[in-house]
C-alpha positions as CSV (number, residue, x, y, z in Angstrom):
1,M,12.9,-51.3,66.2
2,D,14.5,-54.4,67.5
3,R,13.4,-56.2,64.2
4,I,15.1,-53.5,62.1
5,H,18.2,-53.6,64.2
6,N,18.5,-57.5,64.2
7,S,17.3,-57.9,60.6
8,A,15.6,-61.0,61.8
9,T,13.0,-60.7,59.1
10,E,12.9,-59.1,55.7
11,I,12.6,-55.3,55.9
12,G,9.2,-54.4,54.4
13,D,6.8,-51.6,53.8
14,L,5.6,-51.5,57.5
15,E,9.2,-51.0,58.9
16,R,10.0,-48.3,56.4
17,Y,6.7,-46.6,57.3
18,V,7.4,-46.7,61.0
19,V,10.9,-45.2,60.4
20,A,9.5,-42.6,58.1
21,R,7.0,-41.5,60.8
22,L,9.8,-41.3,63.3
23,A,12.0,-39.4,61.0
24,E,12.4,-35.7,61.9
25,T,14.5,-32.8,60.4
26,D,16.2,-30.0,62.1
27,H,18.6,-27.2,60.8
28,G,22.1,-27.2,62.4
29,D,24.3,-24.3,63.1
30,D,25.4,-24.3,59.4
31,G,21.8,-24.0,58.2
32,K,21.9,-27.4,56.7
33,V,19.0,-29.9,57.2
34,D,19.8,-32.8,59.3
35,I,17.7,-36.0,59.7
36,R,17.3,-37.6,63.1
37,L,14.8,-39.7,64.9
38,G,12.2,-39.0,67.5
39,L,13.1,-42.5,68.9
40,A,15.4,-40.8,71.5
41,R,12.3,-39.3,73.2
42,S,10.1,-42.2,73.0
43,F,8.9,-44.1,76.2
44,A,11.1,-47.1,75.1
45,A,14.2,-45.0,75.1
46,Y,13.2,-43.5,78.4
47,R,13.1,-47.1,79.9
48,K,16.3,-48.2,78.4
49,R,18.1,-45.0,79.8
50,Q,16.6,-45.8,83.3
51,D,18.3,-49.2,82.9
52,A,21.4,-47.3,81.8
53,D,21.2,-48.8,78.3
54,E,22.3,-45.9,76.1
55,D,23.6,-48.3,73.7
56,W,20.2,-49.6,72.7
57,V,19.0,-46.0,71.9
58,E,22.0,-45.5,69.7
59,S,22.1,-48.8,68.0
60,R,18.5,-48.7,67.2
61,T,18.6,-45.1,65.9
62,A,21.5,-46.1,63.7
63,A,19.8,-49.0,62.3
64,A,16.6,-47.1,61.6
65,L,18.6,-44.3,59.9
66,S,20.2,-46.7,57.5
67,L,16.7,-47.4,55.9
68,L,16.7,-43.6,55.0
69,K,19.9,-43.7,53.2
70,S,20.2,-43.6,49.5
71,D,22.1,-46.2,47.5
72,D,25.3,-44.2,47.7
73,G,25.3,-44.4,51.5
74,D,24.2,-40.7,52.0
75,L,21.1,-39.6,53.9
76,A,18.8,-38.7,51.0
77,V,17.8,-35.2,52.5
78,E,16.5,-34.0,49.0
79,Q,14.1,-36.9,49.2
80,L,12.6,-35.8,52.5
81,S,9.4,-34.1,50.9
82,L,8.8,-37.4,49.2
83,R,9.3,-39.3,52.4
84,N,6.9,-37.1,54.2
85,T,4.4,-37.4,51.6
86,A,4.7,-41.2,51.8
87,S,4.5,-41.0,55.5
88,M,1.3,-38.9,55.4
89,L,-0.4,-41.2,52.8
90,G,0.8,-44.4,54.3
91,L,2.0,-45.6,51.0
92,P,5.5,-47.0,50.2
93,E,8.0,-44.3,49.3
94,D,9.6,-46.2,46.4
95,I,6.2,-46.5,44.7
96,L,5.3,-42.9,45.1
97,D,8.7,-42.0,43.6
98,D,8.1,-44.1,40.5
99,M,4.6,-42.6,40.3
100,S,6.0,-39.0,40.7
101,K,8.5,-39.6,37.8
102,A,5.7,-41.1,35.6
103,L,3.4,-38.1,36.4
104,S,6.2,-35.7,35.7
105,K,6.8,-37.3,32.3
106,H,3.0,-37.2,31.5
107,G,2.4,-33.9,32.8
108,F,0.4,-32.9,36.0
109,R,-1.8,-30.7,34.2
110,N,-2.6,-32.9,31.2
111,F,-5.5,-34.6,32.9
112,K,-8.7,-33.1,31.4
113,T,-11.2,-35.2,33.3
114,V,-11.3,-37.3,36.4
115,E,-11.9,-40.3,34.3
116,S,-8.6,-39.8,32.4
117,L,-6.8,-39.6,35.6
118,C,-8.3,-42.9,37.0
119,D,-7.6,-44.5,33.5
120,W,-3.9,-43.3,33.8
121,V,-3.6,-44.8,37.3
122,F,-5.0,-48.2,36.2
123,E,-2.7,-48.3,33.2
124,W,0.3,-47.4,35.3
125,L,-0.6,-50.2,37.6
126,M,-0.9,-52.8,34.8
127,V,2.7,-51.9,33.8
128,K,3.7,-52.3,37.4
129,P,1.6,-55.3,38.7
130,E,3.9,-55.9,41.6
131,Y,2.6,-52.6,43.1
132,L,-0.9,-53.8,43.5
133,V,-0.7,-55.8,46.5
134,R,1.5,-53.1,48.2
135,L,-1.1,-50.3,47.5
136,V,-4.3,-52.6,48.2
137,K,-3.8,-55.2,50.9
138,L,-3.9,-58.6,49.6
139,E,-6.4,-59.4,52.3
140,T,-8.7,-56.8,51.0
141,L,-8.6,-58.4,47.4
142,E,-9.2,-61.8,48.9
143,Y,-12.2,-60.3,50.7
144,L,-13.7,-59.1,47.5
145,F,-12.8,-61.9,45.1
146,G,-12.5,-64.8,47.4
147,T,-11.0,-68.2,46.2
148,E,-10.4,-67.0,42.8
149,I,-7.5,-64.7,43.8
150,K,-6.4,-66.9,46.5
151,K,-5.5,-69.5,44.0
152,L,-3.2,-67.1,42.1
153,K,0.4,-67.3,43.2
154,D,2.2,-64.2,41.8
155,D,1.7,-60.4,41.6
156,Q,1.4,-60.5,37.8
157,S,-1.5,-63.0,37.7
158,R,-3.2,-61.1,40.6
159,A,-3.0,-57.8,38.8
160,S,-4.2,-59.2,35.5
161,Y,-7.3,-60.7,37.3
162,S,-8.1,-57.8,39.6
163,L,-7.3,-54.7,37.9
164,P,-9.7,-54.9,34.9
165,K,-12.6,-55.9,37.2
166,L,-11.8,-53.0,39.7
167,R,-11.5,-50.5,36.9
168,A,-14.9,-51.6,35.3
169,A,-16.6,-51.6,38.7
170,L,-15.2,-48.2,39.6
171,K,-16.3,-46.8,36.2
172,D,-20.0,-48.0,36.8
173,W,-19.8,-46.7,40.5
174,M,-18.7,-43.2,39.2
175,N,-21.3,-43.2,36.5
176,G,-24.2,-43.6,38.9
177,A,-25.0,-47.4,38.1
178,P,-26.9,-49.4,40.6
179,L,-25.2,-52.1,42.7
180,K,-26.8,-55.0,40.7
181,K,-25.0,-53.7,37.7
182,I,-21.7,-53.2,39.4
183,Q,-22.1,-56.8,40.7
184,K,-22.0,-58.1,37.3
185,R,-18.4,-56.6,36.9
186,L,-17.1,-58.5,39.8
187,S,-18.9,-61.9,40.1
188,D,-21.6,-63.8,38.4
189,K,-22.0,-66.4,41.3
190,T,-25.6,-66.8,42.0
191,R,-25.3,-66.5,45.7
192,D,-23.5,-63.2,45.2
193,K,-25.9,-61.8,42.6
194,K,-29.0,-62.2,44.8
195,R,-28.0,-59.5,47.2
196,S,-25.1,-57.8,45.2
197,T,-22.6,-59.1,47.8
198,S,-19.5,-58.4,45.7
199,A,-20.6,-54.8,44.8
200,R,-21.3,-54.0,48.5
201,K,-17.9,-55.4,49.4
202,F,-16.4,-53.2,46.7
203,V,-18.1,-50.1,48.0
204,I,-17.2,-50.7,51.5
205,R,-13.7,-51.8,51.2
206,L,-12.3,-51.1,47.8
207,V,-13.7,-47.7,46.9
208,P,-11.9,-46.0,50.1
209,D,-8.6,-47.5,48.9
210,L,-8.9,-46.5,45.3
211,A,-10.0,-43.0,46.4
212,H,-7.0,-42.6,48.5
213,L,-4.8,-43.9,45.6
214,M,-6.4,-41.6,43.0
215,G,-5.8,-38.5,45.4
216,A,-2.1,-39.4,45.5
217,P,-1.1,-37.4,42.4
218,L,-2.3,-34.2,44.0
219,Q,-0.3,-35.0,47.2
220,I,2.7,-35.8,45.2
221,L,2.4,-32.4,43.4
222,Q,1.8,-30.3,46.4
223,G,3.9,-32.1,49.0
224,H,6.8,-33.0,46.9
225,V,7.3,-31.8,43.3
226,N,6.3,-28.1,44.0
227,V,8.5,-28.0,47.1
228,H,11.6,-28.4,44.8
229,S,10.2,-26.2,41.8
230,A,11.0,-22.6,41.6
231,E,7.8,-22.3,39.4
232,K,4.8,-24.0,41.2
233,T,2.5,-26.0,39.2
234,E,-1.3,-25.5,40.0
235,P,-3.1,-28.7,40.1
236,C,-5.8,-29.3,37.5
237,T,-9.4,-29.6,38.6
238,A,-9.4,-33.4,37.6
239,M,-6.7,-33.9,40.2
240,V,-8.3,-31.7,42.9
241,F,-11.6,-33.5,42.6
242,A,-10.3,-37.1,42.0
243,N,-10.5,-38.4,45.6
244,R,-13.9,-37.0,46.1
245,C,-15.3,-38.3,42.9
246,V,-14.1,-41.8,43.5
247,R,-15.2,-42.0,47.2
248,R,-18.7,-40.6,46.5
249,G,-19.2,-42.1,43.1
250,F,-19.4,-38.9,41.0
251,S,-18.3,-38.9,37.2
252,N,-16.6,-35.6,37.0
253,A,-15.3,-32.6,38.8
254,E,-18.5,-30.5,38.1
255,M,-20.6,-33.1,39.7
256,A,-18.3,-33.3,42.7
257,A,-18.6,-29.6,43.2
258,F,-22.5,-29.9,42.8
259,G,-22.6,-32.5,45.4
260,S,-20.7,-30.3,47.9
261,L,-23.0,-27.4,46.9
262,M,-26.1,-29.4,47.7
263,W,-24.6,-31.2,50.7
264,S,-27.5,-30.1,52.9
265,A,-30.0,-31.9,50.8
266,K,-28.5,-35.2,51.9
267,W,-29.0,-36.8,48.5
268,S,-27.8,-40.3,47.7
269,R,-25.1,-40.9,45.1
270,R,-27.8,-41.7,42.4
271,E,-29.9,-38.7,43.4
272,V,-26.9,-36.5,43.0
273,H,-26.5,-37.9,39.4
274,R,-30.1,-37.2,38.6
275,H,-30.2,-33.7,39.9
276,F,-26.8,-32.8,38.2
277,A,-28.3,-33.9,34.9
278,E,-30.8,-31.2,35.3
279,I,-28.3,-28.3,35.6
280,V,-25.9,-29.8,32.8
281,P,-27.8,-27.6,30.0
282,Y,-26.9,-24.5,32.1
283,L,-23.4,-25.3,32.6
284,K,-21.0,-22.9,30.7
285,P,-18.0,-24.3,29.1
286,A,-14.8,-24.6,31.2
287,A,-12.0,-21.9,30.6
288,V,-8.6,-23.0,29.8
289,S,-6.6,-24.0,32.8
290,E,-9.7,-23.4,35.0
291,S,-9.2,-23.2,38.7
292,Q,-11.1,-24.9,41.6
293,E,-12.7,-21.6,42.5
294,A,-13.7,-20.8,38.9
295,L,-15.2,-24.4,38.3
296,E,-17.2,-24.2,41.7
297,A,-18.6,-20.7,40.7
298,R,-19.5,-22.0,37.3
299,V,-21.3,-24.9,38.8
300,E,-23.2,-22.6,41.2
301,S,-24.2,-20.3,38.5
302,A,-25.6,-23.3,36.5
303,S,-27.5,-24.5,39.6
304,D,-29.0,-21.0,40.1
305,S,-30.0,-20.7,36.5
306,E,-31.8,-24.1,36.7
307,L,-33.8,-23.0,39.7
308,N,-34.7,-19.7,38.1
309,N,-35.9,-21.3,35.1
310,R,-38.2,-24.1,36.8
311,D,-41.9,-23.9,36.3
312,L,-43.9,-22.6,39.1
313,D,-45.5,-26.1,39.5
314,D,-42.1,-27.6,40.0
315,L,-41.4,-25.3,43.0
316,I,-44.6,-25.9,44.8
């Protein structure tokens, strides 16, 4: 808070995130929403009061509140839902605002598959290359790509180098490819290929970040857009299952539902792919604007039909 007050360093995403987490709302006597800070109840504020330094609390609160103001100098109360969403996700508010506008233009229900949603996010990032290192830490990209990305000096070149590789590796991961195939998408160095080192780094560090990012559209819809809409938009199943598909390496919403249905079997990613292929012939076509519950029921029905049609030898 002292750094924000003194403006000793450039205000970045970390400072804005801290202020967003501290920001609270309350309704005044007139019923209007007011923005204040929990800073006054913090231990630091208590210590300052013990030292009779009320000015510290007031000055730091004022400096922090200034970060929440819109360009015209007013506290952007109408943006509170977006700020809360950004705070929950730990992602920059201005980036989520831009994504929200782009999603509204595209249509939240116009994603027919999880793959199409992932493709949309990657294409959006290619147009906004400066966002990449604010959504995925540069240290994480350097951990994966090493000296190749360290040599690049600007966001455009880093995005141009990283995004096609990440997109191809993620597609293989979600399609059930082995690590050795994913490795080819990331690095052809002999020392990496031997143990699929880059692929393992990708799964451990990048997949969770990408899953978090692919889940952001759902959170934007539910936590921001629908808050201000008289007519609520139900999320499409691709949006509902995007995070799970990316995180666990499933190619579509039906497979994600199947993986959850068979969770007790403790199958690996590639085992889920193999077993899901067995129920595909029994899957009925999805209805228009299918809900999550209807999709899960359709998958469970297909799984039951496949089991009932097995030969006796397969069950022994």
